C-alpha positions in Angstrom: 5.5 -53.6 -35.9 6.6 -50.2 -37.3 5.3 -47.4 -39.4 6.5 -46.7 -42.9 5.9 -43.8 -45.3 4.3 -44.9 -48.5 6.1 -42.2 -50.4 9.7 -41.8 -49.0 9.7 -45.2 -47.3 11.1 -43.8 -44.0 10.5 -46.1 -41.0 9.3 -45.1 -37.6 8.5 -46.9 -34.3 4.8 -47.2 -33.5 3.4 -44.1 -31.9 0.5 -41.7 -32.5 1.7 -39.8 -35.5 -0.5 -39.0 -38.5 1.9 -38.2 -41.3 5.5 -38.9 -42.2 7.8 -36.5 -40.1 10.2 -36.5 -43.0 8.1 -35.7 -46.0 4.5 -35.4 -44.8 3.4 -38.6 -46.6 0.9 -41.2 -45.7 2.0 -43.8 -43.1 1.2 -47.5 -43.1 1.9 -50.3 -40.7 4.4 -53.0 -41.5 5.0 -56.2 -39.5 2.9 -58.0 -37.0 1.0 -55.8 -34.5 1.2 -57.0 -30.9 -1.7 -54.8 -29.9 -5.1 -56.4 -30.3 -8.1 -54.5 -31.7 -10.8 -53.4 -29.2 -13.2 -56.0 -30.7 -17.0 -55.7 -30.5 -17.7 -58.6 -32.9 -16.8 -56.8 -36.1 -15.6 -58.7 -39.2 -16.3 -62.1 -40.6 -19.2 -60.7 -42.7 -21.0 -62.9 -45.2 -20.2 -63.0 -48.9 -23.5 -63.6 -50.7 -24.1 -64.7 -54.3 -26.4 -62.1 -56.0 -28.0 -64.6 -58.4 -31.1 -62.4 -59.1 -29.0 -59.4 -60.0 -26.9 -61.6 -62.3 -30.0 -62.8 -64.1 -31.1 -59.2 -64.9 -27.8 -58.2 -66.5 -28.1 -58.8 -70.3 -25.4 -61.1 -71.6 -23.7 -61.5 -68.3 -22.3 -65.0 -67.6 -20.1 -64.4 -64.6 -20.6 -64.2 -60.9 -21.6 -61.3 -58.6 -21.0 -61.5 -54.9 -22.0 -59.1 -52.2 -19.7 -58.6 -49.2 -22.3 -57.5 -46.7 -20.6 -55.1 -44.3 -24.0 -54.0 -42.9 -23.7 -56.9 -40.5 -21.0 -55.2 -38.4 -22.0 -54.0 -34.9 -22.7 -50.4 -35.8 -23.9 -51.2 -39.3 -20.9 -50.4 -41.5 -17.4 -51.5 -42.4 -16.0 -48.6 -40.3 -16.2 -50.8 -37.3 -13.1 -52.7 -38.6 -11.1 -49.5 -38.7 -12.3 -48.1 -35.4 -11.6 -51.4 -33.5 -8.0 -51.4 -34.7 -7.4 -47.7 -34.0 -9.1 -47.7 -30.6 -7.2 -50.8 -29.5 -3.9 -48.9 -30.3 -5.1 -45.7 -28.6 -6.1 -47.5 -25.4 -2.7 -49.3 -25.3 -1.0 -45.9 -25.6 -3.0 -44.4 -22.7 -4.8 -41.6 -24.5 -7.3 -39.5 -22.6 -10.0 -39.7 -25.3 -10.6 -40.0 -29.0 -11.9 -37.7 -31.7 -13.2 -38.6 -35.1 -14.3 -36.5 -38.1 -16.9 -38.4 -40.0 -19.6 -38.1 -42.7 -21.6 -40.3 -40.3 -20.6 -44.0 -40.2 -17.1 -43.7 -38.7 -18.6 -41.3 -36.1 -21.3 -43.8 -35.2 -18.7 -46.6 -34.9 -16.4 -44.5 -32.8 -19.2 -43.5 -30.5 -20.4 -47.1 -30.0 -16.9 -48.5 -29.5 -15.8 -45.7 -27.2 -19.0 -46.1 -25.1 -18.2 -49.8 -24.6 -14.6 -49.0 -23.8 -15.5 -46.2 -21.4 -13.4 -43.7 -23.4 -14.5 -40.1 -24.0 -15.3 -39.4 -27.6 -15.7 -36.2 -29.7 -17.4 -36.7 -33.1 -17.3 -34.0 -35.7 -19.7 -34.2 -38.6 -21.1 -31.9 -41.3 -24.3 -30.2 -40.2 -26.1 -31.8 -43.2 -25.2 -35.4 -42.1 -28.3 -37.7 -42.5 -30.5 -37.7 -39.4 -30.2 -41.5 -39.0 -26.4 -41.2 -38.6 -26.6 -38.2 -36.2 -29.2 -40.0 -34.1 -27.0 -43.1 -33.9 -24.0 -41.1 -32.8 -25.9 -39.1 -30.2 -27.5 -42.3 -28.7 -24.1 -43.5 -27.6 -23.4 -40.3 -25.6 -20.5 -38.9 -27.6 -19.9 -35.2 -27.7 -21.3 -34.4 -31.1 -20.1 -31.3 -33.1 -22.0 -30.2 -36.2 -20.0 -28.1 -38.6 -21.5 -26.2 -41.5 -20.1 -27.0 -45.0 -18.4 -29.9 -46.5 -16.7 -32.8 -44.8 -13.1 -31.4 -45.1 -14.0 -28.7 -42.6 -14.9 -31.4 -40.0 -11.7 -33.1 -40.9 -9.7 -30.0 -40.1 -11.4 -29.4 -36.8 -10.8 -33.0 -35.6 -7.2 -32.8 -36.6 -6.8 -29.6 -34.6 -8.6 -31.0 -31.5 -6.3 -34.1 -31.6 -3.2 -32.0 -31.9 -4.1 -29.5 -29.2 -5.7 -31.7 -26.6 -4.0 -35.0 -26.7 -6.9 -37.0 -28.1 -6.2 -39.9 -30.5 -7.5 -39.0 -34.0 -9.6 -42.0 -35.2 -10.7 -40.3 -38.4 -10.9 -43.0 -41.1 -9.2 -41.4 -44.0 -5.5 -42.4 -44.3 -4.6 -40.2 -41.3 -4.5 -43.1 -38.8 -2.4 -46.0 -40.1 -3.6 -48.4 -37.4 -7.2 -47.8 -38.5 -6.3 -48.5 -42.1 -4.6 -51.7 -41.1 -7.9 -52.9 -39.7 -9.5 -53.3 -43.1 -6.9 -55.6 -44.6 -9.0 -58.4 -43.2 -11.6 -57.7 -45.9 -9.2 -58.8 -48.6 -8.3 -62.0 -46.6 -12.0 -62.8 -46.0 -13.0 -62.4 -49.7 -10.2 -64.8 -50.8 -11.1 -67.4 -48.1 -14.9 -67.1 -48.8 -14.3 -67.7 -52.5 -12.6 -71.0 -51.6 -9.0 -69.7 -52.0 -9.7 -68.0 -55.3 -9.5 -64.3 -56.1 -12.3 -62.4 -57.7 -11.5 -60.7 -61.0 -12.9 -57.4 -59.9 -13.8 -55.7 -56.6 -16.1 -52.7 -56.7 -15.5 -50.4 -53.7 -17.4 -47.3 -52.6 -14.6 -44.7 -52.3 -14.2 -41.4 -50.5 -10.5 -41.0 -49.6 -9.8 -44.7 -50.1 -8.7 -46.7 -47.1 -11.0 -49.6 -48.1 -9.3 -49.8 -51.5 -6.0 -50.1 -49.6 -7.4 -52.7 -47.3 -8.7 -54.9 -50.1 -5.5 -54.4 -52.2 -3.2 -55.3 -49.3 -5.4 -58.1 -47.9 -5.5 -59.9 -51.3 -1.7 -59.4 -51.8 -1.0 -60.9 -48.4 -3.1 -63.9 -49.4 -1.0 -64.3 -52.5 -3.8 -63.0 -54.8 -4.8 -59.9 -56.7 -7.9 -58.4 -58.4 -8.7 -55.4 -60.4 -10.0 -52.7 -58.1 -12.8 -50.3 -59.1 -13.1 -47.1 -57.0 -16.8 -46.1 -57.2 -17.6 -42.4 -56.5 -20.7 -40.2 -56.8 -20.9 -37.9 -59.8 -21.4 -35.0 -57.3 -18.1 -35.7 -55.6 -15.6 -37.6 -57.7 -12.1 -36.2 -57.4 -10.4 -39.6 -57.9 -12.5 -40.4 -60.9 -11.7 -37.0 -62.5 -8.0 -37.6 -62.1 -8.3 -41.1 -63.4 -10.2 -40.1 -66.5 -7.7 -37.2 -67.1 -4.7 -39.6 -66.9 -3.4 -37.4 -64.0 -1.0 -38.7 -61.4 -2.3 -36.5 -58.6 -5.8 -35.9 -57.4 -7.0 -32.3 -56.9 -9.7 -31.4 -54.4 -13.4 -31.2 -55.3 -15.7 -28.3 -54.5 -18.9 -28.6 -52.5 -20.3 -32.1 -52.9 -23.8 -32.5 -54.3 -24.9 -36.1 -53.8 -27.2 -38.3 -51.7 -24.2 -40.6 -51.0 -23.0 -39.0 -47.8 -20.5 -41.7 -47.1 -18.4 -40.9 -50.1 -19.0 -37.1 -50.3 -15.4 -36.3 -49.4 -13.8 -33.4 -51.4 -10.3 -34.2 -50.0 -9.6 -30.5 -49.4 -6.2 -30.3 -47.7 -5.4 -34.0 -47.9 -5.4 -34.6 -51.6 -2.5 -37.1 -51.1 -5.1 -39.6 -49.8 -6.8 -39.5 -53.2 -3.6 -39.7 -55.1 -2.5 -42.8 -53.2 -5.8 -44.5 -53.8 -5.5 -43.6 -57.5 -2.1 -45.2 -57.5 -3.4 -48.4 -56.0 -6.3 -48.6 -58.4 -3.9 -48.2 -61.4 -1.4 -50.8 -60.0 -4.3 -53.3 -59.7 -5.2 -52.8 -63.4 -8.6 -51.4 -62.3 -10.4 -48.1 -62.9 -12.5 -45.4 -61.2 -16.1 -44.7 -62.1 -18.7 -42.1 -61.0 -22.4 -42.9 -60.7 -25.4 -40.6 -60.6 -27.9 -40.1 -57.7 -30.6 -41.6 -59.9 -28.5 -44.7 -60.5 -27.9 -44.9 -56.7 -31.6 -44.9 -56.0 -32.2 -47.6 -58.5 -29.4 -49.7 -57.1 -30.8 -49.3 -53.5 -34.1 -50.6 -54.7 -32.4 -53.5 -56.6 -30.5 -54.6 -53.5 -33.6 -54.3 -51.3 -36.1 -56.0 -53.7 -33.9 -58.5 -55.4 -31.4 -59.6 -52.7 -33.1 -58.5 -49.5 -30.2 -56.2 -48.5 -31.1 -52.8 -47.0 -28.3 -50.5 -48.0 -27.6 -46.8 -47.7 -26.9 -44.8 -50.9 -23.1 -45.1 -50.6 -23.3 -48.8 -50.1 -25.4 -49.3 -53.2 -22.8 -47.5 -55.4 -21.1 -50.7 -56.7 -24.4 -52.0 -57.9 -25.1 -48.7 -59.6 -21.8 -49.0 -61.4 -22.3 -52.6 -62.7 -24.5 -51.8 -65.7 -22.3 -48.9 -66.7 -19.1 -50.8 -66.5 -20.6 -53.8 -68.4 -22.0 -51.6 -71.1 -18.7 -49.9 -71.9 -16.7 -53.1 -71.7 -14.7 -52.4 -68.5 -16.2 -55.5 -66.9 -16.0 -58.7 -69.1 -19.2 -60.7 -69.4 -17.6 -63.7 -67.5 -16.2 -61.6 -64.6 -16.2 -62.8 -61.0 -17.2 -59.5 -59.2 -17.3 -58.7 -55.5 -19.3 -55.6 -54.6 -18.7 -54.2 -51.1 -21.9 -53.2 -49.5 -20.5 -50.9 -46.9 -23.4 -49.5 -44.8 -26.9 -50.3 -43.6 -30.0 -48.6 -44.9 -31.0 -47.4 -41.4 -28.1 -45.0 -41.7 -30.1 -42.9 -44.3 -33.8 -44.1 -44.2 -34.8 -40.7 -45.7 -33.5 -41.8 -49.1 -35.9 -44.7 -49.1 -38.8 -42.7 -47.7 -38.5 -40.4 -50.7 -39.0 -43.4 -53.1 -42.3 -44.8 -54.4 -43.6 -47.7 -52.4 -46.1 -50.5 -52.9 -48.3 -49.4 -49.9 -52.1 -49.8 -50.0 -54.7 -48.6 -47.6 -57.2 -51.2 -46.4 -60.5 -49.6 -45.5 -62.3 -52.8 -44.5 -60.0 -55.7 -43.3 -63.1 -58.0 -43.1 -63.5 -57.9 -46.9 -60.8 -60.5 -47.5 -61.8 -61.0 -51.1 -61.2 -57.4 -51.9 -57.8 -57.5 -50.1 -56.9 -60.6 -52.0 -57.7 -59.0 -55.3 -55.6 -56.0 -54.4 -52.7 -58.2 -53.5 -53.0 -60.3 -56.6 -53.0 -57.1 -58.8 -49.9 -55.8 -56.9 -48.0 -59.1 -57.4 -48.9 -59.1 -61.1 -47.6 -55.5 -61.4 -44.4 -56.4 -59.7 -43.7 -59.3 -62.0 
C-alpha cells in the first residue's frame, strides 16, 4: 500500500503524513493495506427498507433504504474511520492519539483508545451537545473544550499532533488511513442490495470523507450511484459552491444549526470541501441544504415511522427527501439509500425540546379512564 495525492498524483510510502509534501493536497491510500484495523465490531450495519416513509411521499414509486450506522459500537459511522486509523497508528508505534471532533469522532476515538490502552486527547467545540461530551469523558480521554467553531478545534489538534508526536485521528480528509476505513460502506450497500447499485445515496456531509467512502466503495464493486451531499442551511459551504457553479469551496462563518455533526465551516482546509464537491459532480449528483425545522421533522419521522432514534445530523437525508422529490432532482422511481450516521443518544436534547405524547395518570386503578385516554391518543395519532 502507498499514499497518493488526489491533486498532483505524487506517490509516497505509508507513514504518518497528513498532506502531500509536494503540493499540500489531500492524500489517499492505494493498494492493499497489510495493517488490520483495530476492530471493535464496527461495520456490517443493516440496510433497512423504509416502507412507511415511502408510503407518505406523494407520487413516489421507488425504494428508500436506511443504512443504519447507529448500530456501530460507539453509535456512529465514525467507528469505521477510527478503527482503520488507530490500527495504523498502533502499528507505527505512536505514543498516543489526538482527534478534533464535533462529538462523534471524539467519542469513537475515546472508546477505541480505551480498549487499546492508548492515551487519547479529544478536542471539541465548547458548545458540543452534552450527550457527546459525556460519552467522550466516560472513556477517560483527556477532553479539551474550545470556544468557537469546529475549525478552531481542528487547528489545535493538528498542532498537538505535530508538536508532540501523537497520531492525528481527526476524521476530515487529514488522515488517509481513516478515510480508507469507510470504503466498506459502499461495498456493503452494493452487497445488501443483492449486487445492484442504488440510483442515489444521500449522505450527511461536513468535510466529506463519507462521500468519498461511498463513491470509492461502489466503484471498487464495479458500480456507481448519484451522490447527494446533504448539509444544514446554517453551515453549507459545499452547497453554496455547488449552487454557484464554483469549482472551489470557500469557508463558512460561524455555523448556526442543531446538526452538530455537519457544522464544519472548513476554515483553513477548504480543499476538503472542494474535493467532496468534485466527487459529487463526478457522480452526477448534487448538494442540498436543509433547515433545522426540516431536521426536527425528519427525526420524528425516523423515530415514529421506522423506529430509528437518530441525532439531527443523521436525519438530514430524510429531511432532504421531500425537497429533492419536489424539485425533480430525485425521480419518482428512484432507489435511494439514506445514510443514518449517528444515534439519537448523541443529542437527546433535540428530542427533549419536541412535543411528546405524554399523559399523567392520577389514578392507575381507574383503568377505564386510562383506556379512554389511550384510545383518544391513538385516534389523534392516526
